[in-house]
The first five atom37 places (N, CA, C, CB, O) and aatype in JSON, in Angstrom:
{
  "aatype": [12, 14, 9, 18, 13, 13, 2, 9, 8, 18, 7, 6, 0, 8, 14, 3, 2, 8, 7, 6, 6, 10, 14, 3, 3, 11, 0, 0, 17, 8, 6, 0, 16, 10, 19, 0, 7, 6, 19, 13, 11, 3, 10, 3, 7, 11, 13, 6, 14, 7, 1, 8, 17, 6, 10, 6, 19, 16, 2, 6, 5, 5, 11, 15, 9, 13, 19, 9, 15, 19, 15, 7, 6, 11, 11],
  "atom_mask": [
    [1, 1, 1, 1, 1],
    [1, 1, 1, 1, 1],
    [1, 1, 1, 1, 1],
    [1, 1, 1, 1, 1],
    [1, 1, 1, 1, 1],
    [1, 1, 1, 1, 1],
    [1, 1, 1, 1, 1],
    [1, 1, 1, 1, 1],
    [1, 1, 1, 1, 1],
    [1, 1, 1, 1, 1],
    [1, 1, 1, 0, 1],
    [1, 1, 1, 1, 1],
    [1, 1, 1, 1, 1],
    [1, 1, 1, 1, 1],
    [1, 1, 1, 1, 1],
    [1, 1, 1, 1, 1],
    [1, 1, 1, 1, 1],
    [1, 1, 1, 1, 1],
    [1, 1, 1, 0, 1],
    [1, 1, 1, 1, 1],
    [1, 1, 1, 1, 1],
    [1, 1, 1, 1, 1],
    [1, 1, 1, 1, 1],
    [1, 1, 1, 1, 1],
    [1, 1, 1, 1, 1],
    [1, 1, 1, 1, 1],
    [1, 1, 1, 1, 1],
    [1, 1, 1, 1, 1],
    [1, 1, 1, 1, 1],
    [1, 1, 1, 1, 1],
    [1, 1, 1, 1, 1],
    [1, 1, 1, 1, 1],
    [1, 1, 1, 1, 1],
    [1, 1, 1, 1, 1],
    [1, 1, 1, 1, 1],
    [1, 1, 1, 1, 1],
    [1, 1, 1, 0, 1],
    [1, 1, 1, 1, 1],
    [1, 1, 1, 1, 1],
    [1, 1, 1, 1, 1],
    [1, 1, 1, 1, 1],
    [1, 1, 1, 1, 1],
    [1, 1, 1, 1, 1],
    [1, 1, 1, 1, 1],
    [1, 1, 1, 0, 1],
    [1, 1, 1, 1, 1],
    [1, 1, 1, 1, 1],
    [1, 1, 1, 1, 1],
    [1, 1, 1, 1, 1],
    [1, 1, 1, 0, 1],
    [1, 1, 1, 1, 1],
    [1, 1, 1, 1, 1],
    [1, 1, 1, 1, 1],
    [1, 1, 1, 1, 1],
    [1, 1, 1, 1, 1],
    [1, 1, 1, 1, 1],
    [1, 1, 1, 1, 1],
    [1, 1, 1, 1, 1],
    [1, 1, 1, 1, 1],
    [1, 1, 1, 1, 1],
    [1, 1, 1, 1, 1],
    [1, 1, 1, 1, 1],
    [1, 1, 1, 1, 1],
    [1, 1, 1, 1, 1],
    [1, 1, 1, 1, 1],
    [1, 1, 1, 1, 1],
    [1, 1, 1, 1, 1],
    [1, 1, 1, 1, 1],
    [1, 1, 1, 1, 1],
    [1, 1, 1, 1, 1],
    [1, 1, 1, 1, 1],
    [1, 1, 1, 0, 1],
    [1, 1, 1, 1, 1],
    [1, 1, 1, 1, 1],
    [1, 1, 1, 1, 1]
  ],
  "atom_positions": [
    [[97.41, 80.38, 81.88], [97.37, 80.75, 83.3], [97.99, 82.21, 83.45], [98.19, 79.64, 84.2], [99.03, 82.57, 82.89]],
    [[97.22, 82.96, 84.24], [97.7, 84.43, 84.33], [99.11, 84.58, 84.88], [96.74, 85.28, 85.24], [99.7, 83.65, 85.44]],
    [[99.61, 85.81, 84.7], [100.9, 86.17, 85.19], [100.68, 87.25, 86.14], [101.85, 86.56, 84.1], [99.91, 88.16, 85.84]],
    [[101.37, 87.25, 87.42], [101.29, 88.23, 88.33], [102.73, 88.83, 88.6], [100.64, 87.69, 89.55], [103.75, 88.15, 88.5]],
    [[102.71, 90.02, 88.92], [104.16, 90.73, 89.05], [104.06, 91.2, 90.61], [104.43, 92.21, 87.85], [103.05, 91.71, 91.11]],
    [[105.2, 90.95, 91.23], [105.38, 91.39, 92.67], [106.41, 92.55, 92.72], [105.88, 90.16, 93.58], [107.62, 92.32, 92.76]],
    [[105.94, 93.7, 92.73], [106.81, 94.98, 92.75], [106.98, 95.49, 94.12], [106.19, 96.11, 91.88], [106.01, 95.72, 94.84]],
    [[108.25, 95.68, 94.51], [108.63, 96.29, 95.74], [108.91, 97.77, 95.7], [109.76, 95.63, 96.24], [109.57, 98.3, 94.8]],
    [[108.36, 98.44, 96.76], [108.61, 99.92, 96.78], [109.19, 100.1, 98.19], [107.22, 100.86, 96.5], [108.59, 99.83, 99.23]],
    [[110.38, 100.57, 98.09], [111.04, 100.88, 99.41], [112.11, 101.95, 99.16], [111.71, 99.54, 100.08], [113.25, 101.61, 98.83]],
    [[111.74, 103.27, 99.3], [112.65, 104.24, 98.84], [112.53, 104.46, 97.43], [0.0, 0.0, 0.0], [112.18, 105.55, 96.97]],
    [[112.83, 103.38, 96.68], [112.7, 103.54, 95.16], [111.81, 102.25, 94.72], [114.29, 103.57, 94.35], [111.5, 101.35, 95.51]],
    [[111.46, 102.28, 93.44], [110.7, 101.14, 92.98], [111.66, 100.04, 92.57], [109.77, 101.52, 91.8], [112.73, 100.32, 92.05]],
    [[111.3, 98.82, 92.8], [112.0, 97.53, 92.29], [110.97, 96.84, 91.63], [112.67, 96.6, 93.41], [110.2, 96.13, 92.28]],
    [[110.86, 96.97, 90.41], [109.71, 96.27, 89.61], [110.2, 94.83, 89.43], [109.39, 97.0, 88.09], [111.38, 94.47, 89.39]],
    [[109.15, 94.08, 89.33], [109.26, 92.62, 89.0], [109.15, 92.55, 87.47], [108.08, 91.7, 89.74], [108.05, 92.76, 86.94]],
    [[110.21, 92.28, 86.74], [110.17, 92.22, 85.27], [109.77, 90.92, 84.65], [111.44, 92.55, 84.77], [109.48, 90.81, 83.45]],
    [[109.76, 89.98, 85.5], [109.53, 88.64, 85.04], [108.14, 88.05, 85.32], [110.53, 87.79, 85.64], [107.56, 87.39, 84.46]],
    [[107.63, 88.29, 86.49], [106.24, 87.85, 86.86], [106.27, 86.35, 87.2], [0.0, 0.0, 0.0], [107.29, 85.67, 87.08]],
    [[105.09, 85.88, 87.64], [105.04, 84.5, 88.07], [103.5, 84.03, 87.55], [105.3, 84.37, 89.81], [102.5, 84.72, 87.73]],
    [[103.53, 82.77, 86.89], [102.3, 82.28, 86.46], [101.63, 81.7, 87.72], [102.45, 81.25, 85.31], [102.26, 80.94, 88.46]],
    [[100.42, 82.05, 87.96], [99.73, 81.38, 89.04], [98.26, 81.23, 88.72], [99.91, 82.14, 90.33], [97.71, 82.03, 87.96]],
    [[97.6, 80.24, 89.26], [96.31, 79.93, 88.83], [95.14, 81.01, 88.83], [95.93, 78.88, 89.61], [94.3, 81.09, 87.93]],
    [[95.18, 81.87, 90.01], [94.26, 82.85, 90.22], [94.76, 83.89, 91.37], [92.94, 82.17, 90.57], [95.83, 83.85, 91.98]],
    [[93.7, 84.84, 91.51], [94.09, 85.85, 92.57], [94.29, 85.32, 94.0], [93.02, 86.91, 92.63], [95.05, 85.88, 94.78]],
    [[93.63, 84.29, 94.29], [93.85, 83.67, 95.68], [95.3, 83.16, 95.78], [92.81, 82.44, 95.95], [95.94, 83.35, 96.82]],
    [[95.8, 82.52, 94.76], [97.18, 82.03, 94.81], [98.12, 83.16, 94.67], [97.44, 81.01, 93.73], [99.2, 82.99, 95.25]],
    [[97.97, 84.28, 94.04], [98.73, 85.51, 93.98], [98.8, 86.05, 95.41], [98.08, 86.56, 92.98], [99.86, 86.46, 95.88]],
    [[97.73, 86.05, 96.04], [97.69, 86.61, 97.45], [98.58, 85.9, 98.32], [96.32, 86.57, 98.06], [99.33, 86.5, 99.09]],
    [[98.53, 84.49, 98.22], [99.28, 83.57, 99.04], [100.75, 83.84, 98.81], [98.92, 82.1, 98.71], [101.53, 84.01, 99.75]],
    [[101.1, 83.89, 97.53], [102.49, 84.11, 97.13], [102.93, 85.45, 97.66], [102.67, 84.03, 95.59], [104.04, 85.5, 98.2]],
    [[102.2, 86.54, 97.56], [102.49, 87.82, 98.05], [102.85, 87.85, 99.6], [101.3, 88.7, 97.77], [103.76, 88.57, 100.02]],
    [[102.15, 87.06, 100.4], [102.34, 86.91, 101.8], [103.71, 86.26, 101.91], [101.19, 86.07, 102.47], [104.48, 86.7, 102.76]],
    [[104.07, 85.27, 101.13], [105.47, 84.6, 101.36], [106.57, 85.49, 100.78], [105.56, 83.12, 100.64], [107.67, 85.55, 101.34]],
    [[106.29, 86.2, 99.64], [107.36, 87.13, 99.27], [107.51, 88.26, 100.19], [107.15, 87.66, 97.93], [108.65, 88.62, 100.48]],
    [[106.54, 88.86, 100.69], [106.57, 89.98, 101.64], [107.4, 89.63, 102.77], [105.21, 90.37, 102.13], [108.29, 90.4, 103.12]],
    [[107.18, 88.46, 103.42], [107.84, 87.98, 104.63], [109.32, 87.81, 104.39], [0.0, 0.0, 0.0], [110.14, 88.17, 105.24]],
    [[109.66, 87.27, 103.24], [111.0, 87.03, 102.88], [111.78, 88.19, 102.66], [111.06, 86.25, 101.78], [112.9, 88.34, 103.14]],
    [[111.15, 89.12, 101.85], [111.89, 90.33, 101.44], [111.95, 91.33, 102.65], [111.18, 91.02, 100.16], [112.97, 92.01, 102.81]],
    [[110.95, 91.44, 103.47], [111.02, 92.27, 104.68], [112.04, 91.74, 105.73], [109.64, 92.35, 105.3], [112.76, 92.51, 106.38]],
    [[112.06, 90.39, 105.88], [113.17, 89.8, 106.59], [114.57, 90.1, 106.14], [113.01, 88.44, 106.56], [115.48, 90.2, 106.97]],
    [[114.77, 90.25, 104.8], [116.03, 90.55, 104.27], [116.43, 91.94, 104.48], [116.06, 90.24, 102.9], [117.57, 92.29, 104.19]],
    [[115.52, 92.84, 105.01], [115.91, 94.09, 105.4], [116.93, 94.23, 106.63], [114.72, 94.77, 105.68], [117.61, 95.22, 106.89]],
    [[116.88, 93.01, 107.34], [117.83, 92.75, 108.34], [117.99, 93.83, 109.47], [119.09, 92.56, 107.67], [119.09, 94.21, 109.86]],
    [[116.87, 94.27, 109.93], [116.9, 95.34, 111.02], [117.19, 96.81, 110.59], [0.0, 0.0, 0.0], [117.37, 97.72, 111.39]],
    [[117.22, 96.94, 109.17], [117.52, 98.29, 108.69], [116.2, 99.19, 108.33], [118.44, 98.14, 107.41], [116.28, 100.33, 107.86]],
    [[115.08, 98.56, 108.6], [113.86, 99.37, 108.48], [113.7, 100.29, 109.65], [112.65, 98.49, 108.37], [113.7, 99.83, 110.79]],
    [[113.55, 101.64, 109.39], [113.62, 102.7, 110.43], [112.24, 103.42, 110.56], [114.74, 103.76, 110.06], [111.43, 103.34, 109.64]],
    [[112.01, 104.05, 111.61], [110.77, 104.93, 111.76], [110.75, 106.0, 110.62], [110.75, 105.68, 113.21], [111.76, 106.53, 110.17]],
    [[109.56, 106.25, 110.24], [109.5, 107.17, 109.08], [109.6, 106.64, 107.68], [0.0, 0.0, 0.0], [109.5, 107.37, 106.69]],
    [[109.8, 105.31, 107.62], [110.03, 104.67, 106.36], [108.77, 103.92, 106.05], [111.27, 103.76, 106.39], [108.01, 103.52, 106.94]],
    [[108.55, 103.72, 104.72], [107.37, 102.92, 104.26], [107.88, 101.81, 103.34], [106.28, 103.83, 103.48], [108.8, 102.04, 102.56]],
    [[107.37, 100.75, 103.39], [107.77, 99.52, 102.59], [106.49, 98.95, 102.03], [108.56, 98.4, 103.47], [105.51, 98.84, 102.77]],
    [[106.46, 98.57, 100.71], [105.2, 98.2, 100.12], [105.56, 97.02, 99.08], [104.47, 99.52, 99.4], [106.57, 97.07, 98.38]],
    [[104.72, 96.05, 99.06], [104.67, 95.02, 98.02], [103.33, 95.16, 97.22], [104.81, 93.57, 98.66], [102.25, 95.0, 97.79]],
    [[103.44, 95.44, 95.96], [102.29, 95.55, 95.11], [102.22, 94.45, 94.07], [102.28, 96.86, 94.44], [103.14, 94.25, 93.28]],
    [[101.11, 93.75, 94.09], [100.95, 92.69, 93.15], [100.06, 93.31, 91.99], [100.29, 91.39, 93.86], [99.03, 93.93, 92.27]],
    [[100.48, 93.14, 90.71], [99.8, 93.62, 89.62], [99.49, 92.5, 88.73], [100.53, 94.64, 88.94], [100.1, 91.44, 88.88]],
    [[98.57, 92.63, 87.8], [98.28, 91.53, 86.84], [98.91, 91.84, 85.47], [96.71, 91.32, 86.69], [99.62, 92.83, 85.32]],
    [[98.66, 91.02, 84.53], [99.34, 91.2, 83.18], [99.09, 92.65, 82.51], [98.8, 90.05, 82.17], [99.9, 93.14, 81.73]],
    [[98.05, 93.22, 82.83], [97.83, 94.56, 82.39], [98.26, 95.68, 83.27], [96.5, 94.71, 82.14], [97.8, 96.81, 83.12]],
    [[99.11, 95.39, 84.16], [99.64, 96.24, 85.17], [98.65, 96.93, 86.15], [100.4, 97.24, 84.5], [98.93, 97.98, 86.72]],
    [[97.52, 96.3, 86.3], [96.56, 96.69, 87.17], [96.87, 96.22, 88.62], [95.27, 96.19, 86.69], [97.22, 95.06, 88.83]],
    [[96.76, 97.11, 89.57], [97.15, 96.7, 90.85], [95.97, 95.86, 91.44], [97.52, 97.94, 91.73], [94.8, 96.25, 91.41]],
    [[96.38, 94.61, 91.99], [95.5, 93.63, 92.5], [95.42, 93.83, 94.04], [95.97, 92.2, 92.1], [94.38, 94.09, 94.64]],
    [[96.71, 93.67, 94.61], [96.86, 93.63, 96.05], [97.99, 94.57, 96.42], [97.12, 92.19, 96.57], [98.87, 94.82, 95.61]],
    [[97.97, 95.09, 97.65], [99.06, 95.73, 98.26], [99.29, 95.42, 99.65], [98.93, 97.08, 98.15], [98.37, 95.56, 100.45]],
    [[100.47, 94.98, 100.05], [100.83, 94.85, 101.49], [101.79, 95.9, 101.74], [101.41, 93.44, 101.88], [102.79, 96.03, 101.04]],
    [[101.47, 96.75, 102.85], [102.45, 97.82, 103.2], [102.65, 97.82, 104.7], [101.97, 99.24, 102.72], [101.83, 97.36, 105.49]],
    [[103.87, 98.38, 105.04], [104.34, 98.4, 106.29], [104.93, 99.86, 106.42], [105.35, 97.23, 106.54], [105.72, 100.36, 105.62]],
    [[104.42, 100.49, 107.58], [105.03, 101.88, 107.87], [105.6, 101.86, 109.17], [104.02, 103.06, 107.81], [105.07, 101.22, 110.09]],
    [[106.64, 102.51, 109.29], [107.31, 102.71, 110.68], [107.08, 104.08, 111.13], [0.0, 0.0, 0.0], [107.18, 105.01, 110.33]],
    [[106.75, 104.26, 112.4], [106.57, 105.66, 112.82], [107.07, 105.6, 114.38], [104.91, 106.21, 112.62], [106.89, 104.63, 115.12]],
    [[107.68, 106.71, 114.72], [108.18, 106.92, 116.21], [107.01, 107.63, 116.94], [109.62, 107.88, 116.31], [106.48, 108.61, 116.41]],
    [[106.63, 107.2, 118.07], [105.57, 107.89, 118.87], [106.18, 108.69, 119.95], [104.59, 106.89, 119.47], [105.47, 109.34, 120.72]]
  ]
}
């Protein structure tokens, strides 16, 4: 079963050094949406305008498969 890594980028990189075995890319996308929701929630209101938050899913070869990104901006 392939291994996927869920790397967080928020100010600095927070690499996933363990990864998770999942059956396919569809399962990795599903897991990414769950992880993104939980991690972003844990920012606990500290996300500010002008900041960028990103979850990057990579495969075993460190090739980027998916990216979920959130940017804050003041208008």
